[in-house]
N, CA, C and O atoms as a Tripos MOL2 file, in Angstrom:
@<TRIPOS>MOLECULE
protein
  268   267    67     0     0
PROTEIN
NO_CHARGES

@<TRIPOS>ATOM
      1 N         174.7480   21.9210   70.8820 N.3       1 MET1
      2 CA        174.9990   20.6230   71.6820 C.3       1 MET1
      3 C         173.6530   20.0240   71.8300 C.2       1 MET1
      4 O         173.7020   18.8510   71.4610 O.2       1 MET1
      5 N         172.3610   20.4040   72.2620 N.am      2 ILE2
      6 CA        171.4420   19.4290   72.3340 C.3       2 ILE2
      7 C         170.9910   19.1640   70.9680 C.2       2 ILE2
      8 O         170.4830   18.0720   70.7110 O.2       2 ILE2
      9 N         171.1220   20.0140   70.1180 N.am      3 THR3
     10 CA        170.3610   19.6650   68.8600 C.3       3 THR3
     11 C         171.0260   18.9110   68.2380 C.2       3 THR3
     12 O         170.3980   18.4780   67.2710 O.2       3 THR3
     13 N         172.3550   18.4000   68.3470 N.am      4 GLU4
     14 CA        173.2990   17.4870   67.8900 C.3       4 GLU4
     15 C         172.6610   16.2520   68.4590 C.2       4 GLU4
     16 O         172.3180   15.4090   67.6290 O.2       4 GLU4
     17 N         172.4260   15.9780   69.8180 N.am      5 ILE5
     18 CA        172.0720   14.8020   70.4360 C.3       5 ILE5
     19 C         170.4890   14.4830   70.1460 C.2       5 ILE5
     20 O         170.1680   13.3120   70.3490 O.2       5 ILE5
     21 N         169.5210   15.3200   69.7240 N.am      6 LEU6
     22 CA        168.0750   15.0810   69.7680 C.3       6 LEU6
     23 C         168.5500   14.2280   68.1480 C.2       6 LEU6
     24 O         168.2450   13.0550   67.9360 O.2       6 LEU6
     25 N         169.4170   15.1900   67.0280 N.am      7 VAL7
     26 CA        169.2730   14.6690   66.0430 C.3       7 VAL7
     27 C         170.0140   13.1980   66.1320 C.2       7 VAL7
     28 O         169.3850   12.3370   65.5170 O.2       7 VAL7
     29 N         171.2850   12.7060   66.8060 N.am      8 LYS8
     30 CA        171.7180   11.4090   67.1240 C.3       8 LYS8
     31 C         170.3590   10.4880   67.3120 C.2       8 LYS8
     32 O         170.0970    9.6680   66.4310 O.2       8 LYS8
     33 N         169.4480   10.6310   68.5220 N.am      9 ILE9
     34 CA        168.6070    9.8390   68.7270 C.3       9 ILE9
     35 C         167.5250    9.7310   67.7700 C.2       9 ILE9
     36 O         167.0680    8.6220   67.4910 O.2       9 ILE9
     37 N         167.0860   10.7760   67.2520 N.am     10 LEU10
     38 CA        165.8030   10.3880   66.2080 C.3      10 LEU10
     39 C         166.3530    9.6350   64.9750 C.2      10 LEU10
     40 O         165.5790    8.9240   64.3350 O.2      10 LEU10
     41 N         167.6830    9.7570   64.5990 N.am     11 SER11
     42 CA        168.2270    9.2960   63.7310 C.3      11 SER11
     43 C         168.1530    7.4510   64.4400 C.2      11 SER11
     44 O         167.3430    6.6410   63.9890 O.2      11 SER11
     45 N         168.8490    7.2070   65.2250 N.am     12 ILE12
     46 CA        168.9690    5.5850   65.9850 C.3      12 ILE12
     47 C         167.6170    5.2250   65.8620 C.2      12 ILE12
     48 O         167.3310    4.0650   65.5620 O.2      12 ILE12
     49 N         166.6630    6.1560   66.0750 N.am     13 THR13
     50 CA        165.2340    5.4850   66.1410 C.3      13 THR13
     51 C         164.4700    5.4580   64.7940 C.2      13 THR13
     52 O         163.4920    4.7270   64.6380 O.2      13 THR13
     53 N         164.9340    6.2540   63.8500 N.am     14 LEU14
     54 CA        164.5400    5.8630   62.5970 C.3      14 LEU14
     55 C         164.7970    4.6610   62.5830 C.2      14 LEU14
     56 O         163.9520    3.7840   62.4040 O.2      14 LEU14
     57 N         166.0910    4.4600   62.7860 N.am     15 LEU15
     58 CA        166.9570    3.2530   61.9090 C.3      15 LEU15
     59 C         166.5480    1.9640   62.5610 C.2      15 LEU15
     60 O         166.4770    0.8390   62.0670 O.2      15 LEU15
     61 N         166.2990    2.3710   63.7660 N.am     16 ILE16
     62 CA        165.8540    0.7200   64.4370 C.3      16 ILE16
     63 C         164.5830    0.6870   63.9790 C.2      16 ILE16
     64 O         164.4300   -0.2140   63.1540 O.2      16 ILE16
     65 N         162.9240    1.7780   64.3530 N.am     17 GLY17
     66 CA        162.4940    1.2270   63.3900 C.3      17 GLY17
     67 C         161.8860    0.5780   62.5240 C.2      17 GLY17
     68 O         160.8900   -0.1450   62.5650 O.2      17 GLY17
     69 N         163.0840    1.1370   61.1280 N.am     18 VAL18
     70 CA        163.0430    0.9190   60.4850 C.3      18 VAL18
     71 C         163.3470   -1.0470   60.3120 C.2      18 VAL18
     72 O         162.8310   -1.8940   59.5830 O.2      18 VAL18
     73 N         164.3200   -1.1020   61.2810 N.am     19 GLY19
     74 CA        164.9700   -2.9350   61.7460 C.3      19 GLY19
     75 C         163.8520   -3.5020   62.2240 C.2      19 GLY19
     76 O         163.5380   -4.4380   61.4870 O.2      19 GLY19
     77 N         162.8670   -3.3220   63.4090 N.am     20 VAL20
     78 CA        161.8520   -3.8980   63.7540 C.3      20 VAL20
     79 C         160.8830   -3.9040   63.0220 C.2      20 VAL20
     80 O         160.1640   -4.9020   63.0430 O.2      20 VAL20
     81 N         160.5390   -2.7220   62.0890 N.am     21 VAL21
     82 CA        159.4790   -3.4730   61.1040 C.3      21 VAL21
     83 C         159.7380   -4.6530   59.4570 C.2      21 VAL21
     84 O         159.0590   -5.3710   58.7220 O.2      21 VAL21
     85 N         161.3870   -4.1210   59.6390 N.am     22 LEU22
     86 CA        161.7140   -5.5460   58.4600 C.3      22 LEU22
     87 C         161.9390   -7.0790   59.0880 C.2      22 LEU22
     88 O         162.0490   -8.1390   58.4710 O.2      22 LEU22
     89 N         161.9730   -6.8130   60.6370 N.am     23 ILE23
     90 CA        162.3770   -8.6580   60.9960 C.3      23 ILE23
     91 C         160.6450   -8.8880   61.2980 C.2      23 ILE23
     92 O         160.1610   -9.9630   60.9440 O.2      23 ILE23
     93 N         160.0850   -8.2390   61.7090 N.am     24 LEU24
     94 CA        158.5390   -8.5060   61.7810 C.3      24 LEU24
     95 C         157.6620   -8.7570   60.3360 C.2      24 LEU24
     96 O         156.5360   -9.2480   60.2520 O.2      24 LEU24
     97 N         158.2820   -8.4070   59.5420 N.am     25 GLY25
     98 CA        157.7580   -8.5130   58.3950 C.3      25 GLY25
     99 C         158.6190   -9.8380   57.5760 C.2      25 GLY25
    100 O         158.1050  -10.2500   56.5360 O.2      25 GLY25
    101 N         159.5920  -10.3210   57.9370 N.am     26 ILE26
    102 CA        160.0560  -11.4740   57.5500 C.3      26 ILE26
    103 C         159.6790  -12.2910   57.8840 C.2      26 ILE26
    104 O         159.5380  -13.2090   57.0760 O.2      26 ILE26
    105 N         159.2050  -12.5180   59.5130 N.am     27 GLY27
    106 CA        158.8090  -13.2320   60.2580 C.3      27 GLY27
    107 C         157.6940  -13.4300   59.8800 C.2      27 GLY27
    108 O         157.5870  -14.6310   59.6320 O.2      27 GLY27
    109 N         156.5860  -12.7880   59.6530 N.am     28 THR28
    110 CA        155.4990  -13.1030   59.0140 C.3      28 THR28
    111 C         155.1250  -13.8910   58.0950 C.2      28 THR28
    112 O         154.2230  -14.7270   58.0390 O.2      28 THR28
    113 N         156.4200  -13.3200   56.9010 N.am     29 LEU29
    114 CA        156.4810  -13.7120   55.8180 C.3      29 LEU29
    115 C         156.6020  -15.5150   55.6720 C.2      29 LEU29
    116 O         155.8990  -16.1990   54.9280 O.2      29 LEU29
    117 N         157.6270  -15.9960   56.5490 N.am     30 PHE30
    118 CA        158.0080  -17.4010   56.6100 C.3      30 PHE30
    119 C         156.9190  -18.1830   57.6550 C.2      30 PHE30
    120 O         156.7080  -19.3960   57.6380 O.2      30 PHE30
    121 N         156.3100  -17.2490   58.5230 N.am     31 LYS31
    122 CA        155.2230  -17.9460   59.5150 C.3      31 LYS31
    123 C         154.4890  -18.5840   58.4190 C.2      31 LYS31
    124 O         154.5270  -19.8050   58.2700 O.2      31 LYS31
    125 N         153.7970  -17.7810   57.6180 N.am     32 GLY32
    126 CA        152.8960  -18.3440   56.5190 C.3      32 GLY32
    127 C         151.4220  -18.1250   56.8970 C.2      32 GLY32
    128 O         150.9950  -17.3550   57.7560 O.2      32 GLY32
    129 N         150.6560  -19.0270   56.0160 N.am     33 GLY33
    130 CA        149.3220  -19.4010   56.4920 C.3      33 GLY33
    131 C         148.5220  -17.8470   56.3760 C.2      33 GLY33
    132 O         148.9170  -16.9780   55.5990 O.2      33 GLY33
    133 N         147.4570  -17.6930   57.2000 N.am     34 GLU34
    134 CA        146.5020  -16.3920   57.4050 C.3      34 GLU34
    135 C         147.1660  -14.9940   57.9620 C.2      34 GLU34
    136 O         146.9590  -13.8260   57.6350 O.2      34 GLU34
    137 N         147.9460  -15.5150   58.8240 N.am     35 THR35
    138 CA        148.8510  -14.2300   59.3610 C.3      35 THR35
    139 C         149.8570  -13.5800   58.1530 C.2      35 THR35
    140 O         150.0960  -12.3750   58.0610 O.2      35 THR35
    141 N         150.3210  -14.4800   57.3740 N.am     36 SER36
    142 CA        151.2260  -14.5770   56.2080 C.3      36 SER36
    143 C         150.1850  -13.1380   55.0000 C.2      36 SER36
    144 O         150.5610  -12.0560   54.5510 O.2      36 SER36
    145 N         149.0860  -13.7560   54.9070 N.am     37 LYS37
    146 CA        148.3800  -12.9450   54.1520 C.3      37 LYS37
    147 C         147.9020  -12.0070   54.3730 C.2      37 LYS37
    148 O         147.6060  -11.1440   53.5470 O.2      37 LYS37
    149 N         147.6420  -11.9590   56.0750 N.am     38 LYS38
    150 CA        147.1640  -10.7520   56.4850 C.3      38 LYS38
    151 C         148.0530   -9.5650   56.8800 C.2      38 LYS38
    152 O         147.6230   -8.4120   56.8530 O.2      38 LYS38
    153 N         149.0280   -9.8090   57.1660 N.am     39 TYR39
    154 CA        149.9690   -8.8540   57.6710 C.3      39 TYR39
    155 C         151.4560   -8.4310   56.8540 C.2      39 TYR39
    156 O         151.9010   -7.2900   56.7340 O.2      39 TYR39
    157 N         152.0330   -9.6310   56.3710 N.am     40 SER40
    158 CA        153.3880   -9.4750   55.6310 C.3      40 SER40
    159 C         152.8020   -8.4370   54.6580 C.2      40 SER40
    160 O         153.6700   -7.5650   54.6730 O.2      40 SER40
    161 N         152.2160   -8.1870   54.1510 N.am     41 ASN41
    162 CA        152.4550   -6.9920   52.8550 C.3      41 ASN41
    163 C         152.1880   -5.7110   53.1130 C.2      41 ASN41
    164 O         152.7960   -4.7730   52.5970 O.2      41 ASN41
    165 N         150.9700   -5.5760   54.1860 N.am     42 LYS42
    166 CA        151.2970   -4.3700   55.2110 C.3      42 LYS42
    167 C         152.5380   -3.7350   56.0420 C.2      42 LYS42
    168 O         152.8690   -2.5560   56.1710 O.2      42 LYS42
    169 N         153.0410   -4.7840   56.5000 N.am     43 LEU43
    170 CA        154.3520   -4.8560   57.1070 C.3      43 LEU43
    171 C         155.6490   -4.0390   56.1880 C.2      43 LEU43
    172 O         156.4470   -3.1710   56.5420 O.2      43 LEU43
    173 N         155.4510   -4.7450   54.8690 N.am     44 MET44
    174 CA        156.4080   -4.4470   54.1450 C.3      44 MET44
    175 C         156.3130   -2.9940   53.3410 C.2      44 MET44
    176 O         157.1700   -2.3160   52.7740 O.2      44 MET44
    177 N         154.4420   -2.7670   53.6100 N.am     45 GLN45
    178 CA        154.5060   -1.3580   52.7740 C.3      45 GLN45
    179 C         154.7970   -0.2070   54.0660 C.2      45 GLN45
    180 O         155.0710    0.9510   53.7520 O.2      45 GLN45
    181 N         154.7400   -0.4930   55.1080 N.am     46 LEU46
    182 CA        154.7880    0.6090   56.5290 C.3      46 LEU46
    183 C         156.5310    0.4040   56.3650 C.2      46 LEU46
    184 O         157.1130    1.4680   56.1560 O.2      46 LEU46
    185 N         157.3590   -0.7490   56.4300 N.am     47 ARG47
    186 CA        158.6140   -0.5790   56.3680 C.3      47 ARG47
    187 C         159.0420    0.1820   54.7180 C.2      47 ARG47
    188 O         160.1820    0.6090   54.9000 O.2      47 ARG47
    189 N         158.7830    0.3900   53.8020 N.am     48 VAL48
    190 CA        159.0220    1.4160   52.5890 C.3      48 VAL48
    191 C         158.5610    2.2990   53.0510 C.2      48 VAL48
    192 O         158.8560    3.0250   52.1020 O.2      48 VAL48
    193 N         157.9560    3.0880   53.8420 N.am     49 LEU49
    194 CA        157.3970    4.4190   54.3910 C.3      49 LEU49
    195 C         158.5660    4.7060   55.5310 C.2      49 LEU49
    196 O         159.3710    5.6310   55.4270 O.2      49 LEU49
    197 N         158.5390    3.9290   56.4470 N.am     50 LEU50
    198 CA        159.2900    4.4140   57.1040 C.3      50 LEU50
    199 C         161.0400    4.3520   56.7020 C.2      50 LEU50
    200 O         161.8130    4.9320   57.4650 O.2      50 LEU50
    201 N         161.5010    3.7390   55.6720 N.am     51 GLN51
    202 CA        162.7110    3.7400   55.1720 C.3      51 GLN51
    203 C         162.6390    4.8680   54.0950 C.2      51 GLN51
    204 O         163.7010    5.2770   53.6250 O.2      51 GLN51
    205 N         161.5880    5.3360   53.7220 N.am     52 PHE52
    206 CA        161.2780    6.8430   52.8010 C.3      52 PHE52
    207 C         161.3230    8.1340   53.9300 C.2      52 PHE52
    208 O         161.6500    9.2210   53.4520 O.2      52 PHE52
    209 N         161.1200    8.1030   54.9030 N.am     53 ILE53
    210 CA        160.9310    8.9140   55.7850 C.3      53 ILE53
    211 C         162.5690    9.0800   56.7920 C.2      53 ILE53
    212 O         163.0950   10.1570   57.0720 O.2      53 ILE53
    213 N         163.0830    7.7320   57.1680 N.am     54 ALA54
    214 CA        164.3750    7.8090   57.6280 C.3      54 ALA54
    215 C         165.3330    8.4190   56.6500 C.2      54 ALA54
    216 O         166.2390    9.2000   56.9420 O.2      54 ALA54
    217 N         165.0230    7.9580   55.4170 N.am     55 ILE55
    218 CA        166.0680    8.2880   54.5760 C.3      55 ILE55
    219 C         165.6920   10.1320   54.2140 C.2      55 ILE55
    220 O         166.7170   10.7840   54.0160 O.2      55 ILE55
    221 N         164.5240   10.8390   54.1360 N.am     56 ILE56
    222 CA        164.7840   12.2670   54.1550 C.3      56 ILE56
    223 C         164.9620   12.7840   55.0100 C.2      56 ILE56
    224 O         165.2890   13.9700   55.0150 O.2      56 ILE56
    225 N         164.7530   11.8140   56.4140 N.am     57 ALA57
    226 CA        165.5220   12.9040   57.6780 C.3      57 ALA57
    227 C         167.1470   13.0540   57.8850 C.2      57 ALA57
    228 O         167.6430   14.1220   58.2410 O.2      57 ALA57
    229 N         167.9640   11.8150   57.6110 N.am     58 LEU58
    230 CA        169.2660   11.5090   57.5350 C.3      58 LEU58
    231 C         169.7050   12.3240   56.2440 C.2      58 LEU58
    232 O         170.8950   12.6360   56.2250 O.2      58 LEU58
    233 N         168.9470   12.7080   55.1860 N.am     59 VAL59
    234 CA        169.7440   13.6440   54.1100 C.3      59 VAL59
    235 C         169.5680   15.1020   54.9200 C.2      59 VAL59
    236 O         170.5340   15.8460   55.0910 O.2      59 VAL59
    237 N         168.4050   15.3780   55.3330 N.am     60 SER60
    238 CA        167.9960   16.5600   55.8380 C.3      60 SER60
    239 C         169.0990   16.9990   56.7560 C.2      60 SER60
    240 O         169.7430   18.0150   56.4930 O.2      60 SER60
    241 N         169.3680   16.1980   57.9380 N.am     61 PHE61
    242 CA        170.1460   16.3710   58.9710 C.3      61 PHE61
    243 C         171.4630   16.4840   58.3960 C.2      61 PHE61
    244 O         172.2180   17.3250   58.8840 O.2      61 PHE61
    245 N         171.9430   15.6180   57.2320 N.am     62 ALA62
    246 CA        173.0440   15.8340   56.5540 C.3      62 ALA62
    247 C         173.2750   17.0320   55.9800 C.2      62 ALA62
    248 O         174.4300   17.4570   55.9570 O.2      62 ALA62
    249 N         172.2640   17.7450   55.4460 N.am     63 TYR63
    250 CA        172.6660   18.9930   54.5720 C.3      63 TYR63
    251 C         172.3110   19.9780   55.8950 C.2      63 TYR63
    252 O         173.1880   20.8360   55.9990 O.2      63 TYR63
    253 N         171.2950   20.0930   56.9140 N.am     64 PHE64
    254 CA        171.6370   21.2940   57.7330 C.3      64 PHE64
    255 C         172.4360   21.2470   58.5430 C.2      64 PHE64
    256 O         172.6020   22.3650   59.0300 O.2      64 PHE64
    257 N         173.3240   20.1850   59.1590 N.am     65 PHE65
    258 CA        173.9260   20.1460   60.3580 C.3      65 PHE65
    259 C         175.5780   19.9430   59.7260 C.2      65 PHE65
    260 O         176.4360   19.6510   60.5590 O.2      65 PHE65
    261 N         175.9860   20.0950   58.3180 N.am     66 LYS66
    262 CA        177.2130   19.9380   57.7710 C.3      66 LYS66
    263 C         177.5850   20.9230   58.3020 C.2      66 LYS66
    264 O         176.9490   21.9730   58.3850 O.2      66 LYS66
    265 N         179.0750   20.6190   58.8890 N.am     67 ASN67
    266 CA        180.5870   21.4300   59.2190 C.3      67 ASN67
    267 C         181.3840   21.1850   58.6210 C.2      67 ASN67
    268 O         182.4780   21.7210   58.8010 O.2      67 ASN67
@<TRIPOS>BOND
     1     1     2 1
     2     2     3 1
     3     3     4 2
     4     3     5 am
     5     5     6 1
     6     6     7 1
     7     7     8 2
     8     7     9 am
     9     9    10 1
    10    10    11 1
    11    11    12 2
    12    11    13 am
    13    13    14 1
    14    14    15 1
    15    15    16 2
    16    15    17 am
    17    17    18 1
    18    18    19 1
    19    19    20 2
    20    19    21 am
    21    21    22 1
    22    22    23 1
    23    23    24 2
    24    23    25 am
    25    25    26 1
    26    26    27 1
    27    27    28 2
    28    27    29 am
    29    29    30 1
    30    30    31 1
    31    31    32 2
    32    31    33 am
    33    33    34 1
    34    34    35 1
    35    35    36 2
    36    35    37 am
    37    37    38 1
    38    38    39 1
    39    39    40 2
    40    39    41 am
    41    41    42 1
    42    42    43 1
    43    43    44 2
    44    43    45 am
    45    45    46 1
    46    46    47 1
    47    47    48 2
    48    47    49 am
    49    49    50 1
    50    50    51 1
    51    51    52 2
    52    51    53 am
    53    53    54 1
    54    54    55 1
    55    55    56 2
    56    55    57 am
    57    57    58 1
    58    58    59 1
    59    59    60 2
    60    59    61 am
    61    61    62 1
    62    62    63 1
    63    63    64 2
    64    63    65 am
    65    65    66 1
    66    66    67 1
    67    67    68 2
    68    67    69 am
    69    69    70 1
    70    70    71 1
    71    71    72 2
    72    71    73 am
    73    73    74 1
    74    74    75 1
    75    75    76 2
    76    75    77 am
    77    77    78 1
    78    78    79 1
    79    79    80 2
    80    79    81 am
    81    81    82 1
    82    82    83 1
    83    83    84 2
    84    83    85 am
    85    85    86 1
    86    86    87 1
    87    87    88 2
    88    87    89 am
    89    89    90 1
    90    90    91 1
    91    91    92 2
    92    91    93 am
    93    93    94 1
    94    94    95 1
    95    95    96 2
    96    95    97 am
    97    97    98 1
    98    98    99 1
    99    99   100 2
   100    99   101 am
   101   101   102 1
   102   102   103 1
   103   103   104 2
   104   103   105 am
   105   105   106 1
   106   106   107 1
   107   107   108 2
   108   107   109 am
   109   109   110 1
   110   110   111 1
   111   111   112 2
   112   111   113 am
   113   113   114 1
   114   114   115 1
   115   115   116 2
   116   115   117 am
   117   117   118 1
   118   118   119 1
   119   119   120 2
   120   119   121 am
   121   121   122 1
   122   122   123 1
   123   123   124 2
   124   123   125 am
   125   125   126 1
   126   126   127 1
   127   127   128 2
   128   127   129 am
   129   129   130 1
   130   130   131 1
   131   131   132 2
   132   131   133 am
   133   133   134 1
   134   134   135 1
   135   135   136 2
   136   135   137 am
   137   137   138 1
   138   138   139 1
   139   139   140 2
   140   139   141 am
   141   141   142 1
   142   142   143 1
   143   143   144 2
   144   143   145 am
   145   145   146 1
   146   146   147 1
   147   147   148 2
   148   147   149 am
   149   149   150 1
   150   150   151 1
   151   151   152 2
   152   151   153 am
   153   153   154 1
   154   154   155 1
   155   155   156 2
   156   155   157 am
   157   157   158 1
   158   158   159 1
   159   159   160 2
   160   159   161 am
   161   161   162 1
   162   162   163 1
   163   163   164 2
   164   163   165 am
   165   165   166 1
   166   166   167 1
   167   167   168 2
   168   167   169 am
   169   169   170 1
   170   170   171 1
   171   171   172 2
   172   171   173 am
   173   173   174 1
   174   174   175 1
   175   175   176 2
   176   175   177 am
   177   177   178 1
   178   178   179 1
   179   179   180 2
   180   179   181 am
   181   181   182 1
   182   182   183 1
   183   183   184 2
   184   183   185 am
   185   185   186 1
   186   186   187 1
   187   187   188 2
   188   187   189 am
   189   189   190 1
   190   190   191 1
   191   191   192 2
   192   191   193 am
   193   193   194 1
   194   194   195 1
   195   195   196 2
   196   195   197 am
   197   197   198 1
   198   198   199 1
   199   199   200 2
   200   199   201 am
   201   201   202 1
   202   202   203 1
   203   203   204 2
   204   203   205 am
   205   205   206 1
   206   206   207 1
   207   207   208 2
   208   207   209 am
   209   209   210 1
   210   210   211 1
   211   211   212 2
   212   211   213 am
   213   213   214 1
   214   214   215 1
   215   215   216 2
   216   215   217 am
   217   217   218 1
   218   218   219 1
   219   219   220 2
   220   219   221 am
   221   221   222 1
   222   222   223 1
   223   223   224 2
   224   223   225 am
   225   225   226 1
   226   226   227 1
   227   227   228 2
   228   227   229 am
   229   229   230 1
   230   230   231 1
   231   231   232 2
   232   231   233 am
   233   233   234 1
   234   234   235 1
   235   235   236 2
   236   235   237 am
   237   237   238 1
   238   238   239 1
   239   239   240 2
   240   239   241 am
   241   241   242 1
   242   242   243 1
   243   243   244 2
   244   243   245 am
   245   245   246 1
   246   246   247 1
   247   247   248 2
   248   247   249 am
   249   249   250 1
   250   250   251 1
   251   251   252 2
   252   251   253 am
   253   253   254 1
   254   254   255 1
   255   255   256 2
   256   255   257 am
   257   257   258 1
   258   258   259 1
   259   259   260 2
   260   259   261 am
   261   261   262 1
   262   262   263 1
   263   263   264 2
   264   263   265 am
   265   265   266 1
   266   266   267 1
   267   267   268 2
@<TRIPOS>SUBSTRUCTURE
     1 MET1         2 RESIDUE 1 A MET
     2 ILE2         6 RESIDUE 1 A ILE
     3 THR3        10 RESIDUE 1 A THR
     4 GLU4        14 RESIDUE 1 A GLU
     5 ILE5        18 RESIDUE 1 A ILE
     6 LEU6        22 RESIDUE 1 A LEU
     7 VAL7        26 RESIDUE 1 A VAL
     8 LYS8        30 RESIDUE 1 A LYS
     9 ILE9        34 RESIDUE 1 A ILE
    10 LEU10       38 RESIDUE 1 A LEU
    11 SER11       42 RESIDUE 1 A SER
    12 ILE12       46 RESIDUE 1 A ILE
    13 THR13       50 RESIDUE 1 A THR
    14 LEU14       54 RESIDUE 1 A LEU
    15 LEU15       58 RESIDUE 1 A LEU
    16 ILE16       62 RESIDUE 1 A ILE
    17 GLY17       66 RESIDUE 1 A GLY
    18 VAL18       70 RESIDUE 1 A VAL
    19 GLY19       74 RESIDUE 1 A GLY
    20 VAL20       78 RESIDUE 1 A VAL
    21 VAL21       82 RESIDUE 1 A VAL
    22 LEU22       86 RESIDUE 1 A LEU
    23 ILE23       90 RESIDUE 1 A ILE
    24 LEU24       94 RESIDUE 1 A LEU
    25 GLY25       98 RESIDUE 1 A GLY
    26 ILE26      102 RESIDUE 1 A ILE
    27 GLY27      106 RESIDUE 1 A GLY
    28 THR28      110 RESIDUE 1 A THR
    29 LEU29      114 RESIDUE 1 A LEU
    30 PHE30      118 RESIDUE 1 A PHE
    31 LYS31      122 RESIDUE 1 A LYS
    32 GLY32      126 RESIDUE 1 A GLY
    33 GLY33      130 RESIDUE 1 A GLY
    34 GLU34      134 RESIDUE 1 A GLU
    35 THR35      138 RESIDUE 1 A THR
    36 SER36      142 RESIDUE 1 A SER
    37 LYS37      146 RESIDUE 1 A LYS
    38 LYS38      150 RESIDUE 1 A LYS
    39 TYR39      154 RESIDUE 1 A TYR
    40 SER40      158 RESIDUE 1 A SER
    41 ASN41      162 RESIDUE 1 A ASN
    42 LYS42      166 RESIDUE 1 A LYS
    43 LEU43      170 RESIDUE 1 A LEU
    44 MET44      174 RESIDUE 1 A MET
    45 GLN45      178 RESIDUE 1 A GLN
    46 LEU46      182 RESIDUE 1 A LEU
    47 ARG47      186 RESIDUE 1 A ARG
    48 VAL48      190 RESIDUE 1 A VAL
    49 LEU49      194 RESIDUE 1 A LEU
    50 LEU50      198 RESIDUE 1 A LEU
    51 GLN51      202 RESIDUE 1 A GLN
    52 PHE52      206 RESIDUE 1 A PHE
    53 ILE53      210 RESIDUE 1 A ILE
    54 ALA54      214 RESIDUE 1 A ALA
    55 ILE55      218 RESIDUE 1 A ILE
    56 ILE56      222 RESIDUE 1 A ILE
    57 ALA57      226 RESIDUE 1 A ALA
    58 LEU58      230 RESIDUE 1 A LEU
    59 VAL59      234 RESIDUE 1 A VAL
    60 SER60      238 RESIDUE 1 A SER
    61 PHE61      242 RESIDUE 1 A PHE
    62 ALA62      246 RESIDUE 1 A ALA
    63 TYR63      250 RESIDUE 1 A TYR
    64 PHE64      254 RESIDUE 1 A PHE
    65 PHE65      258 RESIDUE 1 A PHE
    66 LYS66      262 RESIDUE 1 A LYS
    67 ASN67      266 RESIDUE 1 A ASN
């Protein structure tokens, strides 16, 4: 019971984190200028890393908690 709630909270947190970084990355990309040069690529790299972590976590949850 507690494990299921923890898995759901962790899954939702990871997905929201990816979404926030994606929106920030797109925002800096469209802002342009010095901010875009400085942060846009780093935010997209962070998004890819968070997506990788989220996918690994979700696949692991699906594997270990299948019923």
